[in-house]
C-alpha positions as CSV (number, residue, x, y, z in Angstrom):
1,M,-7.4,-5.0,9.3
2,G,-10.2,-2.9,10.7
3,G,-13.5,-2.2,8.9
4,V,-14.1,0.8,6.8
5,N,-16.1,3.6,8.5
6,T,-18.9,4.8,6.3
7,A,-18.9,8.1,8.2
8,G,-15.6,9.1,6.5
9,V,-15.1,11.6,3.8
10,R,-15.0,10.6,0.1
11,A,-12.7,12.7,-2.1
12,E,-11.5,12.5,-5.7
13,A,-9.0,14.3,-7.8
14,E,-8.1,13.9,-11.5
15,V,-5.6,15.3,-13.9
16,R,-5.2,14.6,-17.6
17,A,-2.2,15.8,-19.6
18,R,-2.1,16.2,-23.4
19,V,0.2,17.7,-26.0
20,D,-0.8,21.2,-27.1
21,G,0.6,20.9,-30.7
22,R,3.2,23.6,-30.0
23,G,5.7,21.5,-28.1
24,G,4.1,21.9,-24.7
25,T,1.6,20.1,-22.5
26,V,-2.0,21.2,-21.6
27,L,-4.3,20.0,-18.8
28,P,-7.8,19.6,-20.3
29,V,-8.9,18.1,-17.0
30,L,-7.8,19.3,-13.6
31,E,-10.5,18.5,-11.1
32,S,-10.6,18.0,-7.4
33,R,-13.3,17.7,-4.8
34,G,-13.4,17.5,-1.0
35,P,-10.1,17.8,1.0
36,I,-7.9,17.2,-2.1
37,A,-7.0,20.2,-4.2
38,L,-5.0,20.1,-7.4
39,R,-3.2,23.3,-8.5
40,R,-1.3,24.0,-11.7
41,T,2.0,25.6,-10.8
42,R,4.8,27.2,-12.9
43,G,6.5,24.6,-15.0
44,S,9.5,24.5,-17.3
45,G,9.8,23.7,-20.9
46,A,7.3,21.1,-22.2
47,T,6.4,19.8,-18.8
48,A,3.2,20.8,-17.0
49,H,3.5,21.0,-13.2
50,V,0.7,20.1,-10.7
51,T,0.8,20.4,-6.9
52,L,-1.5,18.4,-4.6
53,V,-2.6,20.6,-1.8
54,G,-4.5,19.3,1.3
55,A,-7.5,21.6,1.8
56,M,-8.0,19.7,5.1
57,S,-6.0,17.4,7.3
58,G,-6.2,13.6,6.6
59,P,-6.9,11.0,5.5
60,H,-8.7,10.2,8.8
61,G,-10.2,6.9,9.8
62,G,-13.0,6.0,7.4
63,D,-12.0,8.4,4.6
64,H,-11.5,7.2,1.0
65,F,-9.4,9.3,-1.3
66,T,-9.0,8.6,-5.0
67,L,-6.4,10.2,-7.2
68,R,-6.2,9.7,-11.0
69,A,-3.6,10.9,-13.5
70,D,-3.7,10.2,-17.2
71,V,-0.8,11.3,-19.5
72,G,-1.4,11.1,-23.2
73,A,1.1,10.3,-26.0
74,G,3.9,12.8,-26.0
75,A,2.7,14.8,-23.0
76,R,4.9,15.5,-20.0
77,L,3.6,15.9,-16.4
78,R,5.2,16.4,-13.0
79,V,3.0,15.9,-9.9
80,G,4.2,16.8,-6.4
81,S,2.6,17.8,-3.1
82,A,2.8,20.9,-1.0
83,A,3.5,19.1,2.2
84,A,3.7,15.7,3.8
85,T,0.4,13.7,4.2
86,L,-0.6,12.7,7.7
87,A,-2.7,9.5,8.1
88,L,-4.7,10.3,11.3
89,P,-7.1,8.2,13.5
90,G,-10.0,10.5,13.1
91,Q,-13.0,11.0,15.3
92,H,-14.7,7.7,14.3
93,G,-11.6,5.5,13.8
94,G,-11.7,2.7,11.3
95,Q,-9.5,2.1,8.2
96,A,-8.9,4.9,5.7
97,R,-8.1,4.1,2.0
98,Q,-6.2,6.0,-0.7
99,D,-6.3,4.7,-4.3
100,V,-3.9,6.2,-6.9
101,R,-4.6,5.2,-10.5
102,I,-2.1,6.3,-13.2
103,T,-2.0,5.7,-16.9
104,V,0.8,6.9,-19.3
105,A,0.5,6.4,-23.1
106,A,3.5,5.7,-25.4
107,G,5.8,8.6,-25.6
108,G,4.3,10.2,-22.5
109,E,6.3,11.0,-19.4
110,L,5.2,11.3,-15.7
111,H,7.1,12.3,-12.7
112,W,5.0,11.4,-9.6
113,L,6.9,12.8,-6.6
114,P,4.7,13.4,-3.6
115,E,6.1,14.4,-0.2
116,P,6.2,11.6,2.5
117,L,3.2,9.9,4.0
118,V,3.4,9.8,7.8
119,S,1.5,7.1,9.7
120,V,0.4,8.7,12.9
121,A,-0.1,6.6,16.0
122,G,-3.6,5.1,16.2
123,S,-4.3,5.6,12.5
124,E,-5.0,2.8,10.0
125,L,-4.5,3.4,6.3
126,A,-4.4,1.2,3.2
127,V,-2.8,2.7,0.0
128,H,-2.9,1.1,-3.4
129,T,-1.0,2.7,-6.3
130,R,-1.6,1.2,-9.7
131,V,0.3,2.3,-12.8
132,D,-0.5,1.2,-16.3
133,L,2.1,2.1,-19.0
134,E,2.1,1.6,-22.7
135,P,5.3,0.5,-24.3
136,G,7.6,3.5,-24.8
137,A,6.2,5.4,-21.8
138,W,8.4,7.1,-19.1
139,L,7.8,7.0,-15.4
140,V,9.5,8.2,-12.3
141,L,7.5,7.4,-9.2
142,R,8.6,8.0,-5.6
143,E,7.0,6.7,-2.5
144,E,8.2,7.6,1.0
145,L,6.6,6.2,4.2
146,V,7.4,7.4,7.7
147,L,6.3,5.4,10.7
148,G,5.1,7.8,13.3
149,R,5.9,11.4,14.1
150,T,8.9,12.2,16.2
151,G,8.8,10.3,19.5
152,E,5.6,8.4,18.8
153,E,4.7,4.9,17.6
154,S,3.5,4.1,14.1
155,G,-0.1,3.5,13.0
156,R,-1.1,0.6,10.8
157,L,0.0,1.2,7.3
158,T,-0.4,-1.0,4.2
159,S,1.0,0.1,0.9
160,R,0.8,-1.8,-2.3
161,L,2.4,-0.7,-5.6
162,T,1.5,-2.3,-8.9
163,V,3.2,-1.3,-12.2
164,C,2.1,-2.8,-15.5
165,V,3.7,-2.3,-18.9
166,D,1.6,-3.3,-21.9
167,G,-0.9,-5.0,-19.6
168,R,1.8,-7.2,-18.0
169,P,2.8,-6.7,-14.4
170,V,6.5,-5.9,-13.9
171,L,6.1,-5.0,-10.2
172,D,3.5,-5.9,-7.6
173,Q,4.6,-5.7,-4.0
174,E,3.0,-4.8,-0.7
175,L,4.4,-3.6,2.7
176,D,2.3,-4.0,5.8
177,C,3.6,-2.5,9.0
178,G,2.6,-1.2,12.4
179,P,0.3,-2.6,15.1
180,G,-1.7,-5.6,13.9
181,A,0.6,-6.3,11.0
182,R,2.1,-9.8,10.5
183,G,5.2,-10.4,12.6
184,G,8.6,-9.7,11.1
185,W,7.8,-6.4,9.4
186,D,10.3,-4.6,11.7
187,G,12.9,-7.4,11.6
188,P,16.2,-7.5,9.7
189,A,14.5,-8.9,6.5
190,V,12.2,-5.9,6.1
191,L,12.8,-2.6,7.9
192,G,15.5,-3.6,10.3
193,G,14.2,-1.2,13.0
194,H,14.2,1.8,10.6
195,R,11.3,4.3,10.8
196,A,11.4,5.5,7.1
197,V,11.1,3.3,4.0
198,G,10.8,4.3,0.4
199,Q,11.1,3.3,-3.2
200,L,11.7,4.8,-6.6
201,A,10.2,3.0,-9.6
202,I,11.7,4.2,-12.9
203,C,10.5,3.0,-16.3
204,D,12.7,4.2,-19.2
205,P,12.6,2.8,-22.8
206,E,16.4,3.4,-22.9
207,F,16.9,0.6,-20.3
208,A,16.1,-1.9,-23.0
209,A,19.4,-1.1,-24.8
210,K,21.3,0.0,-21.7
211,P,20.1,-2.3,-18.8
212,V,21.0,-1.3,-15.3
213,A,23.0,-3.7,-13.1
214,P,21.7,-4.7,-9.6
215,G,23.6,-3.2,-6.7
216,V,23.9,-1.8,-3.3
217,P,25.4,1.7,-3.9
218,A,25.0,2.8,-0.2
219,K,24.0,1.4,3.2
220,G,20.2,1.1,3.2
221,L,19.9,1.5,-0.6
222,A,19.4,-1.3,-3.2
223,V,18.9,-1.2,-7.0
224,L,17.0,-4.0,-8.7
225,P,16.4,-4.1,-12.4
226,L,13.0,-5.2,-13.6
227,T,11.6,-6.3,-16.9
228,G,9.6,-3.6,-18.7
229,P,12.3,-2.1,-19.0
230,A,12.4,-0.7,-15.5
231,V,14.3,-0.3,-12.3
232,L,13.2,-0.5,-8.6
233,V,15.2,1.4,-6.0
234,S,14.4,0.5,-2.4
235,A,15.7,2.4,0.7
236,V,15.4,2.3,4.5
237,A,16.6,5.1,6.8
238,P,16.2,6.3,10.4
239,D,14.2,9.4,9.3
240,A,12.6,11.1,6.3
241,L,15.5,13.4,5.6
242,R,18.0,10.6,5.2
243,L,15.6,8.6,3.2
244,R,15.1,11.4,0.7
245,R,18.9,11.8,0.4
246,L,19.3,8.1,-0.4
247,L,16.6,8.1,-3.1
248,D,17.8,11.3,-4.7
249,R,21.3,9.9,-5.2
250,A,20.2,6.5,-6.5
251,P,19.9,7.3,-10.3
252,A,23.4,8.7,-10.4
253,S,24.6,5.3,-9.0
254,F,23.1,3.2,-11.8
255,A,25.8,1.1,-13.4
256,P,25.4,-0.6,-16.8
257,A,24.8,-4.3,-16.7
258,S,27.4,-6.6,-18.1
259,P,26.5,-8.6,-21.2
260,A,26.3,-11.7,-19.1
261,S,23.8,-10.3,-16.6
262,A,21.8,-8.2,-19.1
């Protein structure tokens, strides 16, 4: 992959969620700098809601964005974004990076639900999302990748997702696609010609007593139970709208595993 351009923008954002002692969640840290802006929005019940707003376009070639979320014991946080993120070539070109670092303590709950990431023609972006969970933590994490805007080719996009529970990895996978990626990424074993790909990682302590069975509940949608206890939902679709529909319907399709397969 191309070299990182030192002329790019460096931006960081961090949110910390803690219980407030009255059945709710407070945000003692909500900081953002550069083109990333975090805004607290109206929540419901005990859950704090935060929206990621792009103050500028990007990431462009050479940019390096870092996002951090830390959820304390018993706190509940939901993070979304105001619009899709566009990975753009930028004036100077080069590879852009986006690092997401998430920690959730025992009894904490995080819903990480950003809008899609669109890889624009000519761009080059590497994304690494790492999640560290304590035993007894809840997580719902959605990732949606769209290869190119309507009528254009994709840029180079590499996305790695690592989920650890109690320090032990339960998921560590990488998708590399677009110009310059190793051959086969668009073949039947990976994307099969589709332009949108996504995944839903769900960690739920209840899965220990009620494990989910593997399955293919719809065309382009697959459910894979993981240790942890956790479930990975993977989907491919022709476009972002149909991808979202597949991922949204997945949890309702979970079937209990039989005693033999549990």
